[in-house]
BALOBA-1460 file (C-alpha; in Angstrom, 3 decimals):
// residues 294
<rec num="1" residu="m" x="-148.924" y="34.679" z="3.187"/>
<rec num="2" residu="k" x="-145.215" y="35.341" z="3.281"/>
<rec num="3" residu="q" x="-144.754" y="32.574" z="5.850"/>
<rec num="4" residu="l" x="-146.254" y="29.802" z="3.664"/>
<rec num="5" residu="p" x="-143.083" y="28.912" z="1.745"/>
<rec num="6" residu="v" x="-141.195" y="28.682" z="5.030"/>
<rec num="7" residu="l" x="-143.764" y="26.251" z="6.403"/>
<rec num="8" residu="l" x="-143.529" y="24.156" z="3.231"/>
<rec num="9" residu="v" x="-139.769" y="24.003" z="3.416"/>
<rec num="10" residu="f" x="-139.996" y="23.005" z="7.079"/>
<rec num="11" residu="s" x="-142.471" y="20.243" z="6.212"/>
<rec num="12" residu="v" x="-140.188" y="18.794" z="3.545"/>
<rec num="13" residu="a" x="-137.211" y="18.941" z="5.893"/>
<rec num="14" residu="a" x="-139.217" y="17.308" z="8.652"/>
<rec num="15" residu="l" x="-140.329" y="14.500" z="6.365"/>
<rec num="16" residu="s" x="-136.757" y="13.975" z="5.223"/>
<rec num="17" residu="a" x="-135.646" y="13.613" z="8.812"/>
<rec num="18" residu="f" x="-138.004" y="10.671" z="9.263"/>
<rec num="19" residu="n" x="-137.311" y="9.114" z="5.812"/>
<rec num="20" residu="p" x="-133.641" y="8.231" z="5.256"/>
<rec num="21" residu="a" x="-132.488" y="8.783" z="1.681"/>
<rec num="22" residu="k" x="-132.824" y="5.825" z="-0.635"/>
<rec num="23" residu="a" x="-129.114" y="6.072" z="-1.365"/>
<rec num="24" residu="a" x="-128.404" y="5.126" z="2.226"/>
<rec num="25" residu="d" x="-130.397" y="1.902" z="1.762"/>
<rec num="26" residu="a" x="-128.758" y="0.978" z="-1.552"/>
<rec num="27" residu="p" x="-126.334" y="-1.954" z="-1.441"/>
<rec num="28" residu="p" x="-122.669" y="-1.100" z="-1.975"/>
<rec num="29" residu="k" x="-121.589" y="-1.168" z="-5.594"/>
<rec num="30" residu="v" x="-120.020" y="-4.349" z="-6.897"/>
<rec num="31" residu="r" x="-116.356" y="-3.847" z="-7.753"/>
<rec num="32" residu="v" x="-115.562" y="-5.171" z="-11.250"/>
<rec num="33" residu="l" x="-112.140" y="-5.554" z="-12.863"/>
<rec num="34" residu="i" x="-112.055" y="-5.762" z="-16.670"/>
<rec num="35" residu="v" x="-108.897" y="-7.314" z="-18.127"/>
<rec num="36" residu="d" x="-107.959" y="-6.366" z="-21.689"/>
<rec num="37" residu="g" x="-104.864" y="-5.329" z="-23.663"/>
<rec num="38" residu="q" x="-104.654" y="-8.060" z="-26.283"/>
<rec num="39" residu="n" x="-107.368" y="-9.512" z="-28.494"/>
<rec num="40" residu="n" x="-107.918" y="-10.438" z="-32.125"/>
<rec num="41" residu="h" x="-111.039" y="-8.282" z="-31.690"/>
<rec num="42" residu="k" x="-111.123" y="-4.524" z="-31.117"/>
<rec num="43" residu="w" x="-110.827" y="-4.495" z="-27.341"/>
<rec num="44" residu="a" x="-110.115" y="-0.743" z="-27.275"/>
<rec num="45" residu="a" x="-113.592" y="-0.192" z="-28.753"/>
<rec num="46" residu="t" x="-115.479" y="-2.835" z="-26.756"/>
<rec num="47" residu="t" x="-114.102" y="-2.323" z="-23.245"/>
<rec num="48" residu="p" x="-115.622" y="1.201" z="-23.075"/>
<rec num="49" residu="v" x="-119.018" y="-0.211" z="-24.138"/>
<rec num="50" residu="i" x="-118.867" y="-2.858" z="-21.405"/>
<rec num="51" residu="t" x="-117.759" y="-0.261" z="-18.857"/>
<rec num="52" residu="e" x="-120.526" y="2.160" z="-19.823"/>
<rec num="53" residu="a" x="-123.213" y="-0.532" z="-19.660"/>
<rec num="54" residu="l" x="-122.140" y="-1.743" z="-16.220"/>
<rec num="55" residu="q" x="-121.830" y="1.745" z="-14.777"/>
<rec num="56" residu="r" x="-125.128" y="2.915" z="-16.261"/>
<rec num="57" residu="s" x="-126.915" y="0.139" z="-14.371"/>
<rec num="58" residu="g" x="-125.874" y="1.856" z="-11.141"/>
<rec num="59" residu="r" x="-124.857" y="-1.469" z="-9.602"/>
<rec num="60" residu="f" x="-121.150" y="-1.575" z="-10.417"/>
<rec num="61" residu="e" x="-117.879" y="0.242" z="-9.908"/>
<rec num="62" residu="v" x="-115.561" y="-0.615" z="-12.810"/>
<rec num="63" residu="s" x="-111.771" y="-0.641" z="-13.098"/>
<rec num="64" residu="v" x="-109.679" y="-1.780" z="-16.081"/>
<rec num="65" residu="s" x="-106.326" y="-3.572" z="-16.120"/>
<rec num="66" residu="t" x="-104.656" y="-3.422" z="-19.543"/>
<rec num="67" residu="s" x="-101.911" y="-5.956" z="-20.190"/>
<rec num="68" residu="p" x="-98.713" y="-5.239" z="-22.097"/>
<rec num="69" residu="a" x="-99.117" y="-5.260" z="-25.868"/>
<rec num="70" residu="k" x="-98.270" y="-8.367" z="-27.850"/>
<rec num="71" residu="g" x="-94.573" y="-9.036" z="-28.252"/>
<rec num="72" residu="q" x="-93.391" y="-7.013" z="-25.282"/>
<rec num="73" residu="p" x="-90.325" y="-8.231" z="-23.329"/>
<rec num="74" residu="k" x="-90.597" y="-10.155" z="-20.091"/>
<rec num="75" residu="e" x="-89.729" y="-7.012" z="-18.152"/>
<rec num="76" residu="a" x="-92.992" y="-5.386" z="-19.262"/>
<rec num="77" residu="w" x="-94.973" y="-8.409" z="-18.112"/>
<rec num="78" residu="a" x="-93.191" y="-8.439" z="-14.773"/>
<rec num="79" residu="d" x="-94.770" y="-5.057" z="-14.006"/>
<rec num="80" residu="w" x="-98.290" y="-6.300" z="-14.823"/>
<rec num="81" residu="n" x="-99.787" y="-7.919" z="-11.760"/>
<rec num="82" residu="p" x="-103.559" y="-7.314" z="-11.375"/>
<rec num="83" residu="k" x="-104.781" y="-7.350" z="-7.783"/>
<rec num="84" residu="f" x="-107.730" y="-9.689" z="-8.362"/>
<rec num="85" residu="e" x="-108.508" y="-10.051" z="-4.677"/>
<rec num="86" residu="g" x="-109.614" y="-6.417" z="-4.484"/>
<rec num="87" residu="f" x="-112.636" y="-7.098" z="-6.714"/>
<rec num="88" residu="a" x="-115.839" y="-9.101" z="-6.442"/>
<rec num="89" residu="v" x="-115.676" y="-10.187" z="-10.082"/>
<rec num="90" residu="v" x="-113.195" y="-10.193" z="-12.969"/>
<rec num="91" residu="l" x="-114.415" y="-9.841" z="-16.574"/>
<rec num="92" residu="s" x="-112.100" y="-10.969" z="-19.363"/>
<rec num="93" residu="n" x="-112.094" y="-9.095" z="-22.658"/>
<rec num="94" residu="y" x="-108.680" y="-10.618" z="-23.384"/>
<rec num="95" residu="n" x="-107.437" y="-13.009" z="-26.047"/>
<rec num="96" residu="g" x="-103.686" y="-13.090" z="-26.449"/>
<rec num="97" residu="e" x="-100.399" y="-14.203" z="-25.008"/>
<rec num="98" residu="l" x="-100.359" y="-16.457" z="-21.976"/>
<rec num="99" residu="w" x="-100.285" y="-14.563" z="-18.698"/>
<rec num="100" residu="p" x="-97.144" y="-14.964" z="-16.578"/>
<rec num="101" residu="e" x="-97.285" y="-17.960" z="-14.267"/>
<rec num="102" residu="p" x="-97.620" y="-15.882" z="-11.065"/>
<rec num="103" residu="v" x="-100.671" y="-14.127" z="-12.559"/>
<rec num="104" residu="q" x="-102.141" y="-17.470" z="-13.621"/>
<rec num="105" residu="k" x="-101.738" y="-18.894" z="-10.136"/>
<rec num="106" residu="a" x="-103.158" y="-15.770" z="-8.512"/>
<rec num="107" residu="f" x="-106.204" y="-15.938" z="-10.786"/>
<rec num="108" residu="e" x="-106.780" y="-19.635" z="-10.110"/>
<rec num="109" residu="q" x="-106.627" y="-18.983" z="-6.386"/>
<rec num="110" residu="y" x="-108.904" y="-15.948" z="-6.672"/>
<rec num="111" residu="v" x="-111.687" y="-17.825" z="-8.460"/>
<rec num="112" residu="s" x="-111.360" y="-21.084" z="-6.535"/>
<rec num="113" residu="k" x="-111.708" y="-19.192" z="-3.247"/>
<rec num="114" residu="g" x="-114.944" y="-17.538" z="-4.337"/>
<rec num="115" residu="g" x="-114.121" y="-14.729" z="-6.743"/>
<rec num="116" residu="g" x="-116.501" y="-14.203" z="-9.655"/>
<rec num="117" residu="f" x="-115.392" y="-14.548" z="-13.281"/>
<rec num="118" residu="v" x="-117.098" y="-13.486" z="-16.521"/>
<rec num="119" residu="c" x="-115.814" y="-14.710" z="-19.904"/>
<rec num="120" residu="v" x="-116.930" y="-12.695" z="-22.947"/>
<rec num="121" residu="h" x="-116.705" y="-13.834" z="-26.591"/>
<rec num="122" residu="a" x="-113.077" y="-14.252" z="-27.748"/>
<rec num="123" residu="a" x="-111.873" y="-14.600" z="-24.165"/>
<rec num="124" residu="n" x="-112.864" y="-18.238" z="-24.669"/>
<rec num="125" residu="n" x="-110.247" y="-18.473" z="-27.453"/>
<rec num="126" residu="s" x="-107.510" y="-17.768" z="-24.930"/>
<rec num="127" residu="f" x="-105.044" y="-20.101" z="-23.267"/>
<rec num="128" residu="p" x="-105.709" y="-23.569" z="-24.767"/>
<rec num="129" residu="e" x="-102.635" y="-24.783" z="-22.872"/>
<rec num="130" residu="w" x="-103.840" y="-23.504" z="-19.467"/>
<rec num="131" residu="l" x="-105.888" y="-26.391" z="-18.078"/>
<rec num="132" residu="e" x="-107.401" y="-24.577" z="-15.103"/>
<rec num="133" residu="y" x="-108.560" y="-21.663" z="-17.234"/>
<rec num="134" residu="n" x="-110.294" y="-24.113" z="-19.571"/>
<rec num="135" residu="r" x="-111.972" y="-25.722" z="-16.592"/>
<rec num="136" residu="m" x="-113.236" y="-22.271" z="-15.581"/>
<rec num="137" residu="i" x="-114.726" y="-21.379" z="-18.970"/>
<rec num="138" residu="g" x="-115.952" y="-24.901" z="-19.746"/>
<rec num="139" residu="l" x="-115.833" y="-24.491" z="-23.511"/>
<rec num="140" residu="g" x="-113.395" y="-22.771" z="-25.846"/>
<rec num="141" residu="g" x="-112.435" y="-22.469" z="-29.478"/>
<rec num="142" residu="w" x="-109.427" y="-22.204" z="-31.784"/>
<rec num="143" residu="g" x="-105.827" y="-22.272" z="-30.518"/>
<rec num="144" residu="g" x="-105.434" y="-25.895" z="-31.632"/>
<rec num="145" residu="r" x="-108.264" y="-27.175" z="-29.446"/>
<rec num="146" residu="n" x="-109.437" y="-30.672" z="-30.347"/>
<rec num="147" residu="e" x="-110.901" y="-33.827" z="-28.795"/>
<rec num="148" residu="g" x="-108.031" y="-33.863" z="-26.306"/>
<rec num="149" residu="n" x="-109.467" y="-30.704" z="-24.734"/>
<rec num="150" residu="g" x="-112.896" y="-32.235" z="-24.136"/>
<rec num="151" residu="p" x="-116.222" y="-32.801" z="-25.896"/>
<rec num="152" residu="y" x="-118.320" y="-30.513" z="-28.041"/>
<rec num="153" residu="l" x="-121.391" y="-29.327" z="-26.170"/>
<rec num="154" residu="y" x="-124.617" y="-28.398" z="-27.949"/>
<rec num="155" residu="r" x="-128.362" y="-28.962" z="-27.952"/>
<rec num="156" residu="k" x="-130.085" y="-31.010" z="-30.613"/>
<rec num="157" residu="d" x="-133.660" y="-32.339" z="-30.790"/>
<rec num="158" residu="g" x="-134.324" y="-30.925" z="-27.338"/>
<rec num="159" residu="a" x="-131.424" y="-32.697" z="-25.618"/>
<rec num="160" residu="v" x="-128.030" y="-31.406" z="-24.480"/>
<rec num="161" residu="v" x="-125.307" y="-33.450" z="-26.184"/>
<rec num="162" residu="r" x="-121.722" y="-34.045" z="-25.070"/>
<rec num="163" residu="d" x="-120.098" y="-35.093" z="-28.335"/>
<rec num="164" residu="t" x="-116.662" y="-36.728" z="-28.106"/>
<rec num="165" residu="a" x="-116.117" y="-36.887" z="-31.876"/>
<rec num="166" residu="k" x="-112.698" y="-35.947" z="-33.198"/>
<rec num="167" residu="g" x="-112.217" y="-32.486" z="-34.644"/>
<rec num="168" residu="g" x="-111.090" y="-28.952" z="-34.013"/>
<rec num="169" residu="g" x="-112.816" y="-26.546" z="-31.671"/>
<rec num="170" residu="g" x="-114.295" y="-23.230" z="-32.701"/>
<rec num="171" residu="g" x="-115.986" y="-21.742" z="-35.740"/>
<rec num="172" residu="h" x="-118.546" y="-19.206" z="-36.916"/>
<rec num="173" residu="g" x="-120.298" y="-18.145" z="-40.084"/>
<rec num="174" residu="p" x="-120.896" y="-14.596" z="-41.354"/>
<rec num="175" residu="q" x="-122.023" y="-12.087" z="-38.764"/>
<rec num="176" residu="h" x="-125.798" y="-11.800" z="-38.565"/>
<rec num="177" residu="e" x="-128.715" y="-11.152" z="-36.241"/>
<rec num="178" residu="f" x="-129.940" y="-14.300" z="-34.509"/>
<rec num="179" residu="t" x="-132.444" y="-15.495" z="-31.940"/>
<rec num="180" residu="v" x="-131.360" y="-16.536" z="-28.472"/>
<rec num="181" residu="e" x="-133.544" y="-19.119" z="-26.712"/>
<rec num="182" residu="v" x="-133.585" y="-19.232" z="-22.918"/>
<rec num="183" residu="l" x="-133.567" y="-22.795" z="-21.590"/>
<rec num="184" residu="d" x="-133.579" y="-22.133" z="-17.845"/>
<rec num="185" residu="k" x="-136.320" y="-19.690" z="-16.827"/>
<rec num="186" residu="e" x="-135.584" y="-20.015" z="-13.106"/>
<rec num="187" residu="h" x="-131.901" y="-19.131" z="-12.953"/>
<rec num="188" residu="p" x="-131.366" y="-15.630" z="-11.477"/>
<rec num="189" residu="i" x="-129.629" y="-14.415" z="-14.651"/>
<rec num="190" residu="t" x="-132.432" y="-15.425" z="-17.010"/>
<rec num="191" residu="k" x="-135.474" y="-15.257" z="-14.732"/>
<rec num="192" residu="g" x="-138.060" y="-12.898" z="-16.213"/>
<rec num="193" residu="l" x="-136.530" y="-12.865" z="-19.701"/>
<rec num="194" residu="p" x="-138.667" y="-13.819" z="-22.702"/>
<rec num="195" residu="t" x="-138.113" y="-17.369" z="-23.907"/>
<rec num="196" residu="k" x="-136.795" y="-16.071" z="-27.238"/>
<rec num="197" residu="w" x="-135.252" y="-12.724" z="-28.157"/>
<rec num="198" residu="k" x="-133.480" y="-11.216" z="-31.147"/>
<rec num="199" residu="h" x="-129.790" y="-10.423" z="-30.724"/>
<rec num="200" residu="a" x="-127.928" y="-7.795" z="-32.768"/>
<rec num="201" residu="t" x="-125.453" y="-8.626" z="-35.525"/>
<rec num="202" residu="d" x="-122.777" y="-10.858" z="-34.036"/>
<rec num="203" residu="e" x="-120.580" y="-13.881" z="-34.632"/>
<rec num="204" residu="l" x="-122.499" y="-17.000" z="-33.684"/>
<rec num="205" residu="y" x="-119.786" y="-19.285" z="-32.321"/>
<rec num="206" residu="h" x="-120.177" y="-22.989" z="-32.974"/>
<rec num="207" residu="a" x="-118.257" y="-26.205" z="-32.265"/>
<rec num="208" residu="l" x="-116.857" y="-25.024" z="-28.949"/>
<rec num="209" residu="r" x="-115.306" y="-27.794" z="-26.918"/>
<rec num="210" residu="g" x="-113.649" y="-28.221" z="-23.553"/>
<rec num="211" residu="p" x="-113.938" y="-29.917" z="-20.164"/>
<rec num="212" residu="a" x="-117.542" y="-28.657" z="-19.723"/>
<rec num="213" residu="e" x="-117.451" y="-29.588" z="-16.022"/>
<rec num="214" residu="n" x="-119.986" y="-28.219" z="-13.536"/>
<rec num="215" residu="l" x="-121.678" y="-26.379" z="-16.410"/>
<rec num="216" residu="s" x="-125.314" y="-25.283" z="-16.692"/>
<rec num="217" residu="l" x="-126.586" y="-24.267" z="-20.119"/>
<rec num="218" residu="l" x="-128.952" y="-21.292" z="-19.793"/>
<rec num="219" residu="g" x="-129.405" y="-20.252" z="-23.426"/>
<rec num="220" residu="v" x="-128.676" y="-21.334" z="-26.988"/>
<rec num="221" residu="a" x="-128.898" y="-20.101" z="-30.588"/>
<rec num="222" residu="f" x="-129.444" y="-22.153" z="-33.736"/>
<rec num="223" residu="s" x="-126.434" y="-22.286" z="-36.066"/>
<rec num="224" residu="s" x="-127.107" y="-22.913" z="-39.739"/>
<rec num="225" residu="a" x="-123.458" y="-24.013" z="-40.042"/>
<rec num="226" residu="t" x="-123.879" y="-26.965" z="-37.677"/>
<rec num="227" residu="q" x="-127.683" y="-27.399" z="-37.770"/>
<rec num="228" residu="r" x="-127.764" y="-27.503" z="-33.986"/>
<rec num="229" residu="e" x="-128.296" y="-25.139" z="-31.069"/>
<rec num="230" residu="e" x="-125.013" y="-23.737" z="-29.813"/>
<rec num="231" residu="p" x="-124.302" y="-22.454" z="-26.269"/>
<rec num="232" residu="m" x="-124.800" y="-18.706" z="-25.787"/>
<rec num="233" residu="l" x="-125.349" y="-18.373" z="-22.030"/>
<rec num="234" residu="m" x="-123.593" y="-20.615" z="-19.505"/>
<rec num="235" residu="t" x="-122.793" y="-20.716" z="-15.805"/>
<rec num="236" residu="l" x="-120.090" y="-22.802" z="-14.169"/>
<rec num="237" residu="s" x="-118.603" y="-23.413" z="-10.759"/>
<rec num="238" residu="y" x="-114.875" y="-23.565" z="-10.114"/>
<rec num="239" residu="g" x="-114.087" y="-24.341" z="-6.514"/>
<rec num="240" residu="k" x="-116.106" y="-21.777" z="-4.560"/>
<rec num="241" residu="g" x="-116.171" y="-19.378" z="-7.518"/>
<rec num="242" residu="r" x="-119.053" y="-18.625" z="-9.884"/>
<rec num="243" residu="v" x="-118.451" y="-18.182" z="-13.624"/>
<rec num="244" residu="f" x="-120.721" y="-16.645" z="-16.268"/>
<rec num="245" residu="h" x="-119.689" y="-17.294" z="-19.888"/>
<rec num="246" residu="t" x="-121.206" y="-15.840" z="-23.053"/>
<rec num="247" residu="p" x="-119.698" y="-16.368" z="-26.520"/>
<rec num="248" residu="m" x="-121.677" y="-13.326" z="-27.720"/>
<rec num="249" residu="g" x="-120.107" y="-9.866" z="-28.024"/>
<rec num="250" residu="h" x="-117.911" y="-9.729" z="-31.143"/>
<rec num="251" residu="s" x="-117.980" y="-5.948" z="-31.602"/>
<rec num="252" residu="d" x="-119.273" y="-2.698" z="-30.169"/>
<rec num="253" residu="v" x="-122.354" y="-3.192" z="-32.390"/>
<rec num="254" residu="s" x="-123.029" y="-6.611" z="-30.841"/>
<rec num="255" residu="m" x="-122.445" y="-5.229" z="-27.362"/>
<rec num="256" residu="r" x="-124.900" y="-2.364" z="-27.794"/>
<rec num="257" residu="c" x="-127.753" y="-4.857" z="-28.021"/>
<rec num="258" residu="a" x="-130.042" y="-4.274" z="-25.027"/>
<rec num="259" residu="g" x="-130.402" y="-8.027" z="-24.671"/>
<rec num="260" residu="f" x="-126.661" y="-8.583" z="-24.536"/>
<rec num="261" residu="q" x="-126.142" y="-5.776" z="-22.034"/>
<rec num="262" residu="t" x="-128.936" y="-7.063" z="-19.814"/>
<rec num="263" residu="v" x="-127.646" y="-10.629" z="-19.604"/>
<rec num="264" residu="l" x="-124.097" y="-9.350" z="-19.166"/>
<rec num="265" residu="e" x="-125.054" y="-7.039" z="-16.283"/>
<rec num="266" residu="r" x="-127.095" y="-9.764" z="-14.621"/>
<rec num="267" residu="g" x="-124.339" y="-12.317" z="-15.238"/>
<rec num="268" residu="v" x="-121.723" y="-10.046" z="-13.684"/>
<rec num="269" residu="e" x="-123.916" y="-9.440" z="-10.640"/>
<rec num="270" residu="w" x="-124.618" y="-13.165" z="-10.234"/>
<rec num="271" residu="a" x="-120.941" y="-14.122" z="-10.589"/>
<rec num="272" residu="a" x="-120.062" y="-11.573" z="-7.918"/>
<rec num="273" residu="t" x="-122.875" y="-12.175" z="-5.419"/>
<rec num="274" residu="g" x="-124.829" y="-15.312" z="-6.319"/>
<rec num="275" residu="a" x="-128.004" y="-13.262" z="-6.758"/>
<rec num="276" residu="v" x="-129.507" y="-10.798" z="-9.239"/>
<rec num="277" residu="t" x="-131.245" y="-7.583" z="-8.228"/>
<rec num="278" residu="l" x="-131.200" y="-5.889" z="-11.619"/>
<rec num="279" residu="p" x="-134.626" y="-5.883" z="-13.309"/>
<rec num="280" residu="v" x="-135.390" y="-6.778" z="-16.913"/>
<rec num="281" residu="p" x="-135.500" y="-3.367" z="-18.652"/>
<rec num="282" residu="a" x="-138.329" y="-2.055" z="-20.783"/>
<rec num="283" residu="d" x="-136.105" y="-1.984" z="-23.882"/>
<rec num="284" residu="f" x="-135.259" y="-5.699" z="-23.719"/>
<rec num="285" residu="p" x="-135.733" y="-7.085" z="-27.252"/>
<rec num="286" residu="g" x="-138.608" y="-9.245" z="-28.396"/>
<rec num="287" residu="t" x="-138.644" y="-12.001" z="-30.949"/>
<rec num="288" residu="e" x="-138.876" y="-9.884" z="-34.083"/>
<rec num="289" residu="e" x="-136.621" y="-6.838" z="-33.729"/>
<rec num="290" residu="v" x="-133.236" y="-6.003" z="-32.243"/>
<rec num="291" residu="s" x="-133.166" y="-3.368" z="-29.499"/>
<rec num="292" residu="a" x="-129.975" y="-1.306" z="-29.735"/>
<rec num="293" residu="r" x="-128.597" y="1.241" z="-27.282"/>
<rec num="294" residu="q" x="-126.409" y="4.223" z="-28.120"/>
């Protein structure tokens, strides 16, 4: 009888020898760089939520590059030079002063040569004067944007409209919960998601405008301010690079929505690799109630 535990231990060890650990079969983690440091939103509160969500998925390794604070001298900016090429995807949680020209050029080259880019919420307010950045994000708001920056893009009566009317870009009503409708059920980011799901309290951006080149609209939400369906989930191509853009994510409350975190994680993976392996989680929201994570 005393030998039984020994035999059991041997059996487990023997089985392990013929069954490599799952960890050995797992793909390498995707390296993500989050850029923050300036924003008219509370980036110091939201970057940790983004980081936690990505790391909890088990698919990503996250680093953060924080820019100099607003109003710093040129010397401070000279020392800020993110090494984009060391990452599979860059996520912007930044809305502030224009990056130095060398950083702009490095970022353009990074994305055009195949680097992934993810634009979250107020990051689409950034850099109205930087043409290539606006081509990457497709649509932006505020910062003096108008018809010279490109058309409005929205969905109305079942059709996607490119509206060249004159007017400023960017707006939102009071923060509220709203329903996101998935338009493309076959794209890797949205495949398997319910057609409609309830998003947590957020700013629903409307009247975004920009070049809108090489843009696919994956999801929309109805704005009572404009009486039309505004873009919420978009993909774009820029050279060889893939871009995922969501205007959602105003605050840490908005970002703790299980729906937001799911599409963000899947969007980051797609921008980095062109595919999505992350499943739709059990806590993904339905049509009636928000699903929030702690």
